[in-house]
N, C-alpha and C positions, 0 to 999 in steps of 0.2 A: 521588310524594313519599314519602321514606323515613319509615317509622313510627318514632316515638320509642321509645327503650329506657330501661330503668331506669338504665343507665350514663349516658345523655344527661342524665337528670334530675339524677343525682348530680353530674355535672361542672358543669352550669349553676348548681346551687344551692350548689356548693362544699362538698358533704358526701360521705360514703362511701355506697356502695351499701347497706350494712347500715342506715345511718340512714334512707334512703328506705324500705327495707322495714319499719323500725320505725314510721315514720309511717303506713304503710298497715295494719300488722298489730297494732301495740301502741303507739298514739300517746301514751299516758300516760308512756311511757318516754323521751320526747323533750321537750326544752324547748319552751315555747310559741312562742318566736321562731323556733327552727329548724324546727319543724313548720309554721308559717305560711309560711316561705320555700319549703319543699319543695312544699307544696300549691299555691302560686302558680306555681311552675315546672311542676308537673304540668298545671295548667290551661292555661298558656301553650303548652306543647308538645303538648297533647292526648294525653298519655300514658295508655294503658289497660293496667294491669298484668295480665300473664298469670299462670297458676297457678304457674309456676316462680318468678317474681319475688315473688309474695305469700308463697311458702313458704320464702324464704331464711332467715328467722330460725328458724322452727319446723321446718325441714327436712321440710316436708309440701307435696305438690302437690295434695292433696285428690283424688287420682285412684287408682282401683283397677283392676287388670287382672283379667279373668275368663276363664278357659280353659274352653270348653264343647266337648264332643265332637261335638255336632250341634245347631246352633241351629234347624234345621227341625223338630226333635222337639217335639211338643206338651208333653211333660213339662218340657223345658228352658224353654219359654216361660213356664210357670207359676212356676218357680223364679226366673227372671230378673226377672219382674215384681215379686216380693217384694224382690229385691236393689235394683231401681231405686227402689222406694218408700222403702226404708230409706236409700238413698244420697241421695235428694233432700232428705229431712228433715234430713240431716246436712251438706248442702252439698258432697257428694261427687260425683264423676263416675266413670262406669264405661267401660272400654274392653273391648268384647266380642270375644273371639278364638275363632273356630270352628276347632278342630283337625282336624275330620273324621276323628278316630280315627287320625291319622297322627303318628308320633313326630317325624318331621323337621319337620312344620309346627308342632308344639308347641315344639320347640327354637328354631325361627325366631321364634315369637311371644314366647318368654321373652326373647330378645335384644332384640326391639323394645320390650317393656315395660320392660326395664332401661334402654334409651336414653331412654324417655319419663319415666324417674324416677318411676314409680308408687310409691305408699306401701306397697302390698302386693298379693298375688296370691290370688285365690280360684280354687280348683281343683275342678271339679265332676265327679261321676259316675264317673270312672275310678279304678282302683286306683293306689296309690302304690308303684310298683316301685322297687328300689334305685337304678336310674339316674335315675329322676325325682326321687327325694329328693336325690341328689347334685347334680342341676341346681339344685334349690331352694337347697341349701346354698351353692353357688357364687354365687348372686345376692345372698345375705345380705339377703333381704327377708322380712317376715312372710308366712306362708302359712296360709290357713284353707280347710278342705275342706267342700264342700257336696254333699249326697247321696252321700257316700262317707266313709270313715274309714280310719285306719291304726292297727292294733294294734302295729305294729313301731316306728313313729316318733312322737315327741311333737308331733303336729300337731293343733291345734284342729279340731273337726269338728261338723257338724250333719246328722243323718239320722234315720231311723226304725229300729226293730228288724225287719229284713226277715224273718228266720227265724220270729219269733213271728207276724208278720202273715200269712205264708203258712200257718203251722200253723192259725191261726184260720179262714182262708178254707177250707181243706180240711176242718176240723172241721165247719164249717157245712154243707158238702155231705153229710158223713156223717150229721149230725143230720137232714137232709132225706130220709134213707133211701137214699142212693146208696151202693152197694157196689162199683161198677165205675167208678173215677175215674181218668181220665188227666191228664197234665200236659204243657203246652207250656212248657218251661223256657228261661231264658236260657242262655248258654254256661257250661259247667262251668269254663272258664278265667277266668270273671268272679267274683272273690271278694266283690264288693260286693253284687250283686243276683242273679246267676245261681246260684251255689252255695248261699247262705243260703235263698233261696226254695225251691229244690229240697229242701233239708234239712228245711224246715218242712213241706212236703208229705209227705215220707217219714216224718217223726216221727208225723204224724197217722195215716197209714196203718198204720204198725208198731204203734201203740198198740191197734189193732183185732185184732191177731194174724191178719190176713188173709195168705194165702200169695201175695203179689204178686211178680211178676217185673218189677222196675222197668225193665229193658231193653225190656220189652214195653209198658209203660204210660206211658213218658216219651219225648218228642221235644224237639229243641232248635232255637233260632233266636236272632236278634239284636234282639228286641223290636219289630220293625217289622211292619206289616200283612202284607206279602208273606211274611215269615218265619212268621207265624201260619198263613197260608193253606197254605203248602207243608208245614209241620210237621204240620198237621191231616190233610192228605192222607196222609202217611206213617203217622201214628198210627192213623187210621181203617182203613187197610189191614191193619195188624197187630193191632189191638185193636178189632174191629168191635162188640163187645158193650158198649163203654163207654156209660154213661148221663150222664156229667158230665165236664167238662174245666176244670181250673184253669190259667189263663194267667198268665205272668210280667209281662204288661203289657196295658193296654187296647187298644193297637194290634194286638197279637197276637190278643186276643179277638175283635176286629172281623174279622180275617182268618179266624178259626175259624168265626164266624157266616156269613161269606160263602161259605166252602167248603161248609158244611152246606146252605146254601140252594141252592147249585149242584147238590148231590146230591139235592135234593127233600126235605130233612129240615128240620124247624122247631126253633127254640129258643124256649121250653124244652121243648116237648112231646116231642121225640125225644131231644135232648141238652141238658143244662143247662150254662151257661157262666159262669165267674167270672173277672173281670179283676183288674188290679192298677194302681194309681196314682190312679184317679178323675179323669182328665183330662176336658176338655170333651166329648169324643166319647162318654163313658160314658152321658150322659143325652140325647145327640142320636141315637144309633143306635137301631134297632128290632130286637128289644125293648131297652128301656133296660137298661143293663148293671149287674148286681150286681158290686161291685168293692171292693177294699181302697183306702181313701182315704188318700193321703199329703197332709199339709198343705204343698202345694207353695209357696204364698206365704210361709208361716211359715218354711220351710226357708231360702228365699232371704233373707228379712228378718233372721232370727236370725244368719245367716252374716255379714252386714254388721255387725250389732251386735257380734258376737264379734271381728271384725276391728278395729273401732273400740276395743274394750276392750284388745285386744292392742297397738294402736298407742299408746294413752294410757298404759298401765301396764306394758307389756313382758311381760305374762302374762295368762292368763284364769283365772277362778275354777273353771270347769268345762271340762276338756279335751275330753271327748267328750259332746256333748249329743244325747240321743235324744228326739225329739218323738213325741207320741202319734199312733197311727193308729186307724182304725175301719173296720169292714165296713159298706158302704152297700148295703142291700137294695133291689133294684129288681125287674125283671121277667124276668130271664134264667135263673132257677133254678126248677125244678119240684119240689114236694115229693112224695115217693113213700110217705109215711107217713100 
């Protein structure tokens, strides 16, 4: 049996599609007699309005598209949970799109989201390069950034101060008496988390007037466990005297701990380790990981709040929101003082 549409209801009730939508979304704008007639037809036909039908008057489908570079990442899961909680409270639905860090997949998803007539797009974690911004402009949809920002373009965003957080984490190691501190960094090509966290580490070291050669004390990876393991192998080979390592993510830190264990070295007795993000693995691993805590849930939640503000008012009061971070002290750092 064919499912009834809003057009079927309008034709049988002898009204316009807009009138049916008003009955469903704004009944006080319709006369009592006309509203009663439409509701009788809806019941008779068994019509169940979808999001597009409900949104005809307000031009809203109550749906947001979310572009995520890697949904399997533990960090992404925490941010998405915050988005989901905020969306449910507001009667919104999310369409999650895993881009897998591939530009062609992102382009394909943007086309799909446009066809789905989403109200707006949340773009997470990745930088906004000129071609990405141009793609957003062509869609003519509101865009809010989560766990990333753009200093070049006026896009609302929610994240933390990565450079300052990395600086404080490195400072903590220095205060614990460590003078030989390496870093497992994200890619230099990543201006969102890679470069700022490296700069925070370097600022803390340079303040000590130590004669560091950063090409010796820093290795790079893409934030995953295997990247941390492999980068620590390279770092340990060229910088064997290190006593502490600051990692650009918790997964990297876990890879570092695993590599050291494979070499018969213990954390923190032989080498201290600090992570970044405070994902679930930080308090599951042994030893429990000292790490920079990002408010993952709050980042996701506030991003949806900002999107709703943008949709309701056409602008936001605060373009770039920076949420507070904190260093969570656990068991992976040994004091040398």
